[in-house]
N, C-alpha and C positions, 0 to 999 in steps of 0.2 A: 674442189679446193676454191676457197675464196681469195679475193685479191689481197686479203690482209695477211695471210701466211706468208707469202713472198716478201711483203713489206716488213713484216716482224723479222724475218731472217736476215734482211737486208741491214734494218736498224740495229741488231744485235751484232751483226758482223762488224759494222763501222765502229759501234762502242767497243767490242773486243779489240779491232786494231788500235784504238786508241789507248786502251787500258794496257795492251801489250807493249806499246812504245813507251808508256809512263813506267811499267815495271822494268823494262830494259835500261831505261834512263836511271831508275834508283839503283838498280844493281851496278851499273857504271859508276855512279857517285859513290857507292860504298867501296867499290873496288879502287876507286881513284884514278882510273884510266878507261879508255874506251877499249872494249874487247876487240881482239883481233878479228875474229869472225862473227862479227855483230850481226851480220844478216842471218847466218844460222841460228843464233841464240833467239832472235826475233821470230824467226821462222818456227821453232820449237814451242816458243811460249804462245804464239798466235794459234798453232795447231793444236796444242793442248787445251787452251781455253775454248777454242771452237768446238772441238770434239765432245768435250764435257757439256758445255752449255747447250749445244744443238740436240744433244742426247737427252737432257732434260726438256727441251722444248718439245721434241717428238713425243716424249712420255706424257707430257701435260696435254698435248693436243689429242693424243690417242685416247685420253681419259673421257674425252668429251662425247 
């Protein structure tokens, strides 16, 4: 495993964190309020994004 793969996962993880935060803020703006269990919603968003994206990355790297 080269050094590039851990850096790729780290960069994607940071991007997904920012994306999940942006999605959560958009959902709260549409609802017109801050969600009571904001942390759980953020965790769910981030987890779903990470599982899907990392599965795609793993599949693409396995194709090499």
